[in-house]
C-alpha positions as CSV (number, residue, x, y, z in Angstrom):
1,X,95.9,96.9,83.3
2,X,96.7,99.1,86.3
3,X,99.3,98.8,89.1
4,X,100.0,101.0,92.1
5,X,103.6,102.2,92.6
6,X,104.8,103.0,96.1
7,X,107.6,105.2,97.3
8,X,109.8,102.2,98.0
9,X,109.8,101.2,94.3
10,X,110.4,104.7,93.1
11,X,113.3,105.2,95.5
12,X,114.8,101.8,94.5
13,X,114.6,102.7,90.8
14,X,116.1,106.2,91.4
15,X,119.1,105.1,93.6
16,X,121.5,102.7,91.9
17,X,122.9,101.7,95.3
18,X,119.6,100.6,96.6
19,X,119.3,96.9,97.4
20,X,116.2,96.6,95.2
21,X,117.6,98.7,92.3
22,X,118.0,95.9,89.7
23,X,114.6,94.4,90.6
24,X,112.9,97.8,90.4
25,X,114.6,98.6,87.1
26,X,113.4,95.3,85.6
27,X,109.8,95.6,86.8
28,X,109.5,99.3,85.8
29,X,110.9,98.5,82.3
30,X,108.3,95.7,82.0
31,X,105.4,97.9,83.1
32,X,106.3,100.5,80.6
33,X,106.9,98.0,77.8
34,X,103.5,96.3,78.5
35,X,101.8,99.7,78.7
36,X,100.5,99.4,82.2
37,X,98.7,102.3,83.8
38,X,101.0,103.1,86.7
39,X,99.1,104.9,89.4
40,X,100.4,106.6,92.5
41,X,99.1,109.3,94.9
42,X,100.1,112.8,95.7
43,X,101.0,111.5,99.2
44,X,103.5,109.0,97.6
45,X,104.7,111.9,95.4
46,X,105.4,114.1,98.5
47,X,107.1,111.3,100.4
48,X,109.3,110.4,97.4
49,X,110.4,114.0,96.8
50,X,111.1,114.4,100.5
51,X,113.3,111.3,100.6
52,X,115.1,112.0,97.4
53,X,115.9,115.6,98.5
54,X,117.2,114.5,101.9
55,X,119.2,111.5,100.6
56,X,120.5,112.8,97.3
57,X,119.5,116.4,96.7
58,X,117.5,118.5,94.3
59,X,119.1,117.0,91.2
60,X,117.4,113.7,92.0
61,X,114.1,115.5,92.6
62,X,114.4,117.1,89.1
63,X,115.1,113.8,87.5
64,X,112.1,112.3,89.2
65,X,109.9,115.2,88.1
66,X,111.1,115.2,84.5
67,X,111.5,111.5,83.9
68,X,109.3,109.4,86.2
69,X,106.4,111.6,87.1
70,X,105.2,112.0,83.4
71,X,104.5,108.3,83.2
72,X,102.5,108.1,86.4
73,X,98.9,108.8,86.9
74,X,98.5,110.7,90.2
75,X,95.4,110.1,92.3
76,X,94.9,113.1,94.5
77,X,93.9,112.5,98.1
78,X,91.0,114.7,99.2
79,X,89.9,115.7,102.6
80,X,87.4,112.9,103.0
81,X,89.9,110.2,102.0
82,X,92.5,111.7,104.2
83,X,90.2,111.7,107.3
84,X,89.0,108.2,106.5
85,X,92.6,106.9,106.4
86,X,93.5,108.8,109.6
87,X,90.6,107.0,111.3
88,X,91.7,103.6,109.9
89,X,95.3,104.2,111.0
90,X,94.3,105.1,114.5
91,X,91.8,102.2,114.8
92,X,94.4,99.7,113.5
93,X,96.8,100.5,116.3
94,X,99.8,99.5,114.1
95,X,102.5,102.1,114.5
96,X,104.7,100.7,111.7
97,X,102.2,101.5,108.9
98,X,102.2,105.1,107.8
99,X,99.3,107.3,106.8
100,X,100.8,107.3,103.3
101,X,100.5,103.5,103.2
102,X,96.9,103.6,104.4
103,X,96.0,106.0,101.7
104,X,97.7,103.8,99.1
105,X,95.7,100.8,100.3
106,X,92.4,102.7,100.2
107,X,93.1,104.1,96.7
108,X,94.0,100.6,95.5
109,X,90.7,99.2,96.9
110,X,88.7,102.1,95.5
111,X,90.2,101.7,92.0
112,X,90.1,97.9,92.3
113,X,93.9,97.6,91.8
114,X,95.3,94.3,93.1
115,X,99.0,94.7,92.2
116,X,101.5,96.8,94.0
117,X,104.9,97.8,92.7
118,X,106.5,98.1,96.1
119,X,109.2,96.7,98.3
120,X,107.2,97.4,101.4
121,X,105.8,94.2,102.9
122,X,102.7,96.0,104.3
123,X,101.1,95.8,100.8
124,X,101.3,92.0,101.0
125,X,100.1,92.0,104.6
126,X,97.0,93.9,103.4
127,X,96.2,91.3,100.8
128,X,97.7,92.9,97.6
129,X,99.9,91.1,95.1
130,X,103.4,92.4,95.0
131,X,105.1,92.5,91.6
132,X,108.2,90.4,91.0
133,X,110.7,90.2,88.3
């Protein structure tokens, strides 16, 4: 079974002072134990590294790269998907949803993934099931 992991879940797992830390830890542990395929994108990867570096520093980026990244399967956004998602974002006229999120939604649809490991309510708004502890 596959699940898509969002930046919000990774950040929550990486930062023990995050409001969702405990929940994230429990869900992530369960996913690993039950041998889920945990999918993300290079856009989520970039967003995560940027946030970790700005909030904590390069040590957190190294921990992410060495300990979390190896258990993720990264879906690489190509030019066609990028352009498609840009068009969807512009047409939707919803300024609170990022391009990273739109690419996540499209990847999930393309790979027929219904479950999101995320603490971003936009996934639920778009019809995806959000994992709970």
